[in-house]
C-alpha positions in Angstrom: 26.4 2.9 -4.1 25.0 5.9 -5.9 21.9 6.0 -3.7 18.3 5.0 -3.2 15.6 6.7 -5.2 12.0 6.7 -3.8 9.0 7.4 -6.0 6.9 9.7 -3.8 3.3 9.7 -4.8 0.9 12.6 -3.9 -2.8 13.4 -4.4 -3.6 17.0 -5.4 -0.3 18.2 -4.1 -0.5 16.4 -0.7 2.0 13.6 -0.3 0.6 10.3 0.7 1.6 8.7 4.0 3.1 5.9 2.0 5.6 8.3 0.5 7.0 9.4 3.8 6.8 5.9 5.2 9.0 4.6 2.3 11.5 7.5 2.5 11.9 6.9 6.2 12.7 3.2 5.5 15.0 4.2 2.7 16.9 6.5 5.0 17.4 3.5 7.4 18.7 1.3 4.6 20.9 4.1 3.2 22.6 4.4 6.6 23.5 0.7 6.5 24.8 1.0 2.9 26.6 4.2 3.4 24.7 6.1 0.8 22.0 8.7 0.4 18.2 8.9 -0.3 16.6 10.9 -3.0 13.0 11.1 -4.2 11.1 11.3 -7.4 8.0 13.5 -7.7 5.8 13.9 -10.7 3.7 17.0 -11.1 3.0 19.9 -8.8 3.7 19.2 -5.2 5.9 20.7 -2.4 8.9 18.5 -3.2 11.3 20.2 -0.7 9.0 19.1 2.1 10.2 15.5 1.6 13.5 16.5 3.3 11.7 16.3 6.6 11.2 12.6 6.0 14.8 11.9 5.1 15.3 12.8 1.4 18.5 14.7 0.7 17.4 15.7 -2.8 14.2 15.5 -4.9 14.0 15.2 -8.6 10.8 16.7 -9.9 9.2 16.3 -13.3 6.7 19.0 -14.2 3.4 18.1 -16.0 -0.2 17.2 -15.5 -0.3 13.8 -13.7 -3.7 14.2 -12.1 -5.1 11.4 -14.2 -2.8 8.4 -14.4 -1.2 8.0 -17.8 1.0 4.9 -18.3 3.2 6.4 -20.9 3.7 9.8 -19.2 4.4 8.3 -15.8 6.9 5.8 -17.2 8.6 8.4 -19.4 8.9 10.9 -16.6 10.3 8.3 -14.1 12.7 7.0 -16.7 14.1 10.6 -17.2 14.5 11.0 -13.4 16.3 7.6 -13.1 18.7 8.6 -15.9 19.3 11.9 -14.1 19.7 10.5 -10.5 21.6 7.3 -11.5 20.4 5.3 -8.4 21.3 1.7 -7.7 18.0 1.1 -6.0 14.5 2.5 -6.8 11.6 2.0 -4.4 7.9 2.6 -4.7 4.7 1.8 -2.9 2.9 -1.1 -4.5 0.2 1.2 -5.7 -1.7 0.8 -9.0 0.6 3.4 -10.5 3.9 1.8 -9.5 2.5 -1.7 -10.2 1.9 -0.6 -13.8 4.9 1.6 -14.4 7.7 -0.3 -12.6 7.6 -3.4 -14.8 7.9 -1.1 -17.8 10.9 0.7 -16.2 12.5 -2.7 -15.5 12.2 -3.6 -19.2 13.6 -0.2 -20.3 16.6 -0.4 -18.1 17.0 -4.2 -18.7 16.9 -4.6 -14.9 15.2 -6.8 -12.3 12.2 -6.1 -10.0 10.8 -7.5 -6.8 7.1 -6.6 -6.2 4.7 -6.5 -3.3 7.5 -6.7 -0.6 6.5 -6.5 3.0 10.0 -6.0 4.4 13.4 -4.7 3.2 16.7 -5.6 4.8 20.4 -5.3 4.1 22.3 -8.6 4.1 25.9 -8.8 3.1 25.8 -5.4 1.5 22.7 -6.2 -0.6 19.1 -5.1 -0.4 16.8 -8.1 0.2 13.1 -7.9 -0.2 10.8 -10.3 1.6 7.5 -10.9 -0.3 4.5 -13.2 0.1 4.2 -16.0 -2.5 1.5 -18.5 -3.6 -1.3 -16.3 -2.2 0.6 -15.7 1.0 1.2 -19.3 1.9 4.9 -18.7 2.1 7.5 -15.9 1.9 10.5 -15.6 -0.4 13.6 -13.5 -0.1 14.5 -11.7 -3.3 17.7 -9.8 -4.4 18.2 -8.0 -7.7 21.6 -8.2 -9.2 21.1 -5.7 -11.9 21.1 -1.9 -11.6 18.9 0.0 -11.0 17.2 -2.6 -8.8 13.4 -2.0 -8.6 11.3 -2.9 -5.5 7.6 -2.1 -4.7 6.5 -2.4 -1.1 3.0 -2.9 0.3 1.6 0.1 2.3 2.0 0.0 6.1 5.0 -2.3 6.1 7.0 0.3 8.0 6.5 3.0 10.6 6.3 6.6 9.8 9.7 8.5 10.3 10.0 11.3 12.8 10.1 14.6 11.1 13.5 16.3 11.0 12.0 19.6 9.8 14.6 19.9 7.1 14.1 20.7 3.4 15.4 18.8 0.4 17.2 20.3 -2.6 14.9 20.2 -5.6 16.2 19.4 -9.1 13.9 20.0 -12.1 14.1 17.2 -14.6 13.2 17.7 -18.2 11.4 14.8 -19.9 9.6 14.1 -23.2 6.7 11.8 -23.8 7.7 9.0 -26.2 4.1 8.2 -27.2 0.6 9.5 -26.8 -1.3 6.2 -26.9 -3.7 7.2 -24.1 -6.4 9.9 -23.9 -8.3 10.4 -20.7 -11.9 11.3 -21.6 -13.5 11.0 -18.1 -12.5 10.3 -14.5 -15.1 8.6 -12.2 -14.7 8.5 -8.5 -15.2 5.2 -6.7 -18.6 4.6 -5.1 -17.1 4.0 -1.7 -16.4 6.7 0.8 -14.1 6.8 3.8 -10.6 5.6 4.4 -8.7 4.1 1.5 -8.5 0.3 2.1 -5.1 -0.1 0.5 -3.4 2.3 2.9 -5.7 1.9 6.0 -3.9 1.1 9.2 -7.0 -0.6 10.6 -9.7 -2.6 8.7 -13.0 -4.0 9.7 -14.3 -6.6 7.3 -17.6 -8.5 7.1 -18.7 -11.7 5.4 -21.8 -13.5 4.2 -23.1 -13.8 7.8 -24.1 -10.2 7.9 -27.1 -11.3 5.7 -28.1 -7.8 4.5 -27.0 -4.3 3.5 -28.7 -2.9 6.6 -26.8 -5.3 8.9 -23.5 -4.6 7.2 -24.0 -0.8 7.6 -25.2 -1.1 11.2 -22.5 -3.4 12.4 -19.4 -3.2 10.2 -19.6 0.4 9.0 -20.5 1.6 12.5 -17.5 -0.1 14.2 -15.2 1.0 11.4 -16.4 4.6 11.8 -15.9 4.5 15.6 -12.4 3.0 15.2 -11.3 5.3 12.3 -10.9 2.1 10.2 -11.4 1.2 6.6 -14.3 -1.0 5.6 -13.6 -4.4 3.9 -15.6 -7.4 2.9 -15.3 -11.0 1.7 -16.3 -11.8 -1.9 -19.4 -13.5 -0.7 -20.6 -10.2 1.0 -19.6 -8.2 -2.1 -21.4 -10.6 -4.5 -24.5 -10.5 -2.3 -24.6 -6.7 -2.6 -24.0 -5.9 1.0 -21.2 -3.5 -0.1 -19.4 -2.3 -3.2 -16.8 -4.4 -5.1 -14.2 -1.8 -4.3 -14.4 -2.8 -0.7 -13.8 -6.5 -1.4 -10.6 -7.9 0.2 -8.9 -10.8 -1.4 -7.3 -12.3 -4.5 -9.9 -10.7 -6.8 -10.2 -7.6 -4.7 -8.0 -5.3 -2.6 -4.7 -6.3 -1.1 -4.5 -4.8 2.4 -1.7 -4.8 5.0 -3.0 -3.0 8.1 -1.8 -3.1 11.7 -5.2 -4.5 12.7 -7.6 -6.6 10.6 -11.0 -7.6 12.1 -12.7 -10.4 10.2 -16.3 -10.8 11.2 -18.4 -13.7 9.9 -15.6 -14.5 7.3 -14.7 -18.2 7.1 -11.2 -17.6 5.8 -11.2 -19.1 2.2 -7.7 -19.0 0.6 -8.9 -16.3 -1.8 -9.7 -13.9 1.0 -6.5 -14.8 3.0 -4.5 -13.8 -0.1 -5.6 -10.2 0.4 -5.0 -9.8 4.1 -2.8 -12.6 5.4 0.2 -10.1 6.0 -1.9 -8.0 8.5 0.1 -7.6 11.7 -2.8 -8.5 14.0 -5.8 -10.5 12.9 -8.9 -10.7 15.0 -11.4 -13.3 13.8 -15.0 -13.5 15.0 -17.1 -16.5 13.9 -19.7 -18.8 15.4 -18.0 -21.8 13.7 -15.0 -22.9 15.8 -13.7 -24.8 12.9 -13.6 -21.9 10.5 -10.2 -21.8 8.6 -9.8 -18.1 9.6 -8.9 -19.1 13.1 -5.8 -20.9 11.9 -4.4 -17.5 10.8 -5.8 -15.3 13.5 -3.8 -13.6 16.3 -6.9 -13.6 18.4 -10.1 -15.6 17.8 -13.6 -15.2 19.3 -16.1 -18.0 18.8 -19.3 -16.1 19.2 -22.1 -14.3 17.3 -20.8 -11.2 15.5 -24.1 -9.4 16.1 -23.3 -9.6 19.8 -19.5 -9.0 19.8 -19.1 -6.1 17.4 -21.8 -3.8 18.9 -20.2 -4.5 22.3 -16.8 -3.5 21.0 -18.3 -0.5 19.4 -20.0 0.6 22.6 -16.8 0.1 24.7 -14.7 2.2 22.2 -17.3 5.0 22.2 -17.4 4.9 26.0 -13.6 5.6 26.0 -14.4 8.9 24.2 
């Protein structure tokens, strides 16, 4: 094996928690394979710091990557892969990797497994476990070509303990092969708070909230108390109780938190597709026959307007 390369994403120079999460998992896999872990960094960021998470070496491509550019990202990552010569390349299933990795697979005539929720070593090969058919079943995927590309949903693994070490940094020269994209303006999302895609806890509300005021008073209040992200069903989003960027489901965000609270959400297959892999699902609904209960770890058949404020008050009382 010539190693595992992890695409480590950052925002304004601060590495995302998903970067260290994946490097930590890569270090575990590398031990089983008898190989090493390296990382790929695009733009200005303290690359050497990734050594504390388990990266022995970091390949860094200089440039302005503040605004996502399909061509630039793909070209820079391709240059790093040629330099590092890894057998395996991992990335978080972010919008950047979801766009760039299929292009990289095509360039290197290689295979790719996307949206994995677990990675294991079986008979000396990396196996990715991924949800299929809107999460109704799971498949185990191996990639026989090299480099084998895998993207992983956030929060699939625990954060590694910091070793305090520093990684060697190698500057990689790269050249853009095209300039098909020009960024003329960048608009921030209209939602504030914790990023849903990386949130470890999510509180979601459905049509039963009945109004923006109720959604804010019940869902946002509890989410704020818990330090959780705010989610919603499509019915709640379409009704205008929250922004579309907070919608969870097949036509919204895919989330993979440790805890997912679904309040007043029936559990339509389209919603389940976006949150079914959550580690613990708590469903609150007055309808005992709501489909969500079939997938819930814990179910509460009760009025959400009574349950959620009570939970909120108890958490606040704990300080």
